Phi, psi and omega in degrees: 000326182303330187263010183285141172267107187295319179301313177300310178306311179305313181295326185285322175304301179305323180289317184292337183262012177101019175084172187291330180298342183263359177262119178274308182219159174215133175227189165201156180251208180285336182225351189232141171270118191250102182252146175253113181265139172296317184219105186288343179292342181275353180272134174265083184306308183310314177299314183298314184298338179275352177298140174296122183107345179265122178281307177191173183235141170220155179242123177205149179055036176084001188245147173259107192261114182260106177286120183236329182100204190293344179272002184299337171296329179295319178292319179296325176301311180293330180295318186286352180286329188242357177238179177277349173301130182155022177287178180300118178238168188298329184265318185271337185237131179287077180296133179293152184232161180096205179284172181310311178304310180302319185290326181288324176296316173306313190294312181300316183294325187288323181289322178286331189311317182296340177253015180295323180294313175297331181289316179292314177305310184295321177297318173295322175300316176296329184292316188289332180282320176295327177287316176309319184284321182291331174274000177065024168284341182219133184275125175301343182265353190278163176292325181302314179295326181291320176297308183292324176297321173299313175308316184283325192255357183295321183299314183289320183294314183266021181310318177309326180294320182286311181302325182297329186286307177297321179298309188302319174305315182284320185268015179055034177259165177294127186296315185288326179286330171296315177297326173298310179305315176295314181308317182299324185281343173247017179290136185310326178288328171294317180299317180295318177302321175295340182256001181278145178273353179282149176297141178245136180227162176220102188054033172096351179277123180297142171239122174273111184278141173217166177281133176247007171290137181067007178281163181242304192288324180307309188293327179297310175302325187292313183288328181293321174290326177300319184297315185293323174298316181293327176293325176301311183292332180287337182266334189273316191277138180295157177305324188295333187241348191306316186303317184259339180279331178300313174300324181303304182290328184293308185293324174298327180273307192287324183299302179302323180305309183296314181302319186281336179253299185296319178301302188294321177297318174298310175298322181292311177308310185295318180299317178293325180292314177295318176295325180295306177302315185297322180292323185293320180298344180278328183251337179209086183300318183311311178297316176297318176297322182289326174295306181297318183291323183277323191248008180301313178294330169294321174304309181311302179310320182267359186069021184269357177291345185288336178292341181273333190297319180294323177297322178294311179299323174295320179298313188294328182277325185268321183236357173080007169199169177217123179298332179302332180276347183302318178283346189289336177296318177293322174302314180287314185292330181296311174301321178284329176293316180297324180296322178295319175301323176293318175306316178289318188279321190297145169268350186277117183292332178288314182288334174290322180296335171279317191289334180296298178296332186284324178290326179290311179299323181293310180300312184284325185228007177071016174278098186255352182310310179298325177288319179290313190268343178262343184229294189293312185293321174295323179284340177071293184299319173306321176301306183300320177296323176290327172294324185286316183285333175287324176303312187291302179297326176296314178312307183295313179305306174306321182297332179274008176068036187281138174210164176258143183252006170214161182278104183227157172284138186286114187189182184291319177296323185278357182307323183304328183288348175259011184278330196272333189238137176074190185273098181300329181296314177297329172306304180303315179300309181302309178297320177296321173300313179302313174305306189296316187293314180288321178295312185287327178294313176298308183301320182264339188244346184275132184300145184274122175295146176273171178304155175291164188299318181297338182271336195296135173310144175274196184307136182177157191293321185281329188257334184239011180064021175256118183286163175303327179297321186292315178304320176295325180298319183299317183286328179292318179298318181297316183287326183266342187247327185192191184266339177215154173236136174248120192269166183290136180272350185204153179280141176166194180259121186295149180227126178304140186302320177306333179264006178290136196274056175209118187300325184289312179302310181303324182284346178088001183302327187271353184125172181273152180182211186203152172254159182221122172280115192280139176269336182231172177251025178256120188249128183238171176298124176281343184213163170274133181171193187259132173286115180257353179207134171210113182284142177291343175274003167079006185266349184208144180218147178246135176230134169252121181293159174300341179266358178093018170271127178261124192233128176250128180253111185244117191264107180089154174268119174069016184290351175304330183288345181282346174060035175092345180296123179089355175249138176237112181278141184251352180225165176234163184298134178094348178289138171273128183240150172265162174302129177094353175292150182288134174259318185194154167244139183228137174275098185301327183292324178288331175298313182286321175303323179278004173086019185249142174294128181268008180307129176269122190256122178241119186239138168270103194285334176260035182306322184301323187272355192245348183106208184277138179252108179254138178274131173280126176259163176158184186284316183216156176233145178260166174301135174091345177299151175289133181241325180230136183231126185255120178224179175267358182277201179291156178266088180242152178290145176255122180277137184273000000 
């Protein structure tokens, strides 16, 4: 396989299956290129199977599956270079899973994940800076404050530019072009137009301007569209001019397109919501408070909060206070409280490191981005509990007529601005109840995260159900049966490879191995080595041992179709693992309810170059027991 020209192989596969026009969709899993063909009769299966690098071909589940092995990502990558195939696939892209809401939340969380640490640090910086000015340790009109404020606020103000980079990586768009696109949205001239009272037009077309500073959704949508436009241009433009004309056309098209579409949609939606909520405050303040307290963070997420800012500013200018701001303390503190509960409850060191400073900056200064994007939104339930707490607390604060008489961030530091108007006691009670609801619901009802993969204990009697006797048996087996041992990645009942319900695995075309009907959902590394393949869906992993043994661990039969639901991956490609390290956690009931066979298949994919691979037979296997023995002799089963 090492001498295969993958670019040539990809072209020849397309030719032999009837050309690109005959391919409806294409993805790949750990070992197979999975094509959906419009007409399977146009595919020359015999010719495909003879191609260098192809192991075999099978058709199942409406897919034309070309078995290639661990190098299938290389073939797929080449395939995307010259065809339209290349949407989010289960193996190469961490595609969001579940219903639309879950997929949206996972998408936003994944895009923001790479900047979480800077976001948390900058949020804490802003919190301390706000505290210093409130305590009069620092003059807010001084040049020192201006420099420090720029240092703390730049990441938040120019957030679209940073998100453009992470979104471009996800949507396979050009990184620098995406950042230039985001830069145009926060360009000083564009920002000035958003605050101008003069009409804005683009070649005579009216442009409804809005502020894109600190926004999240507009740039993600823009980069998503950019990716499609770039792939279209890659097929259309000649090679000689493609490199420089593609970014030219993308910027020429996308910047005006975003300003002409996203801006108006956001503005109209924001204005409609803000006008409706403002009207509710006049006849049912408690209801308006519940809406503002519950959904303020949702409004911020979509950039709809900008519709409320002019109303708040107008209220402050004309009457000296704004009722719209009264419920916001509860909204912000509730989300921060939910984050604090996660900090206390989670076993994940990585999550705790984010949650601690995020909760502090949220409580202290009302900077909730690190809490929302780094903790609550990815975990979902804390975000929902924060909404619930904010709604109840906001309703109580609004019922007391609470309002702020200065434009401040709703936070503990900002509370003095709420003392002069309305019932301040109800404001404190409402905020306290909001904190209690979000904190307690998260603390008691949010599932407790397990330790990170790096924290997971390695092989041992107490942690992997491998007894001292088992460890001894492994050593004895290695000495008595062969030159190398591949241990069981999961506890369960061994199944002869020939009886596995997958024709390719059962045929031995991928290599010799064994199936294990799992008793638990904890899957560990069967050998020490480097992870050479790891599907983002968490259902399959390839490991090359330190001794050169290439092992495929495939969790379930055809479980790639589950798109990761029920699977939690514990490793990434390129990571070195010890035997017994966590590979993945799988909810076996979810797999079975989805109608899939949960059998874990373990294959030595380079069996032919190693000699005989013998499967250990017996009634049960514990984690770490010898499962495959590699020798130079005949391939016979070994009784456990």
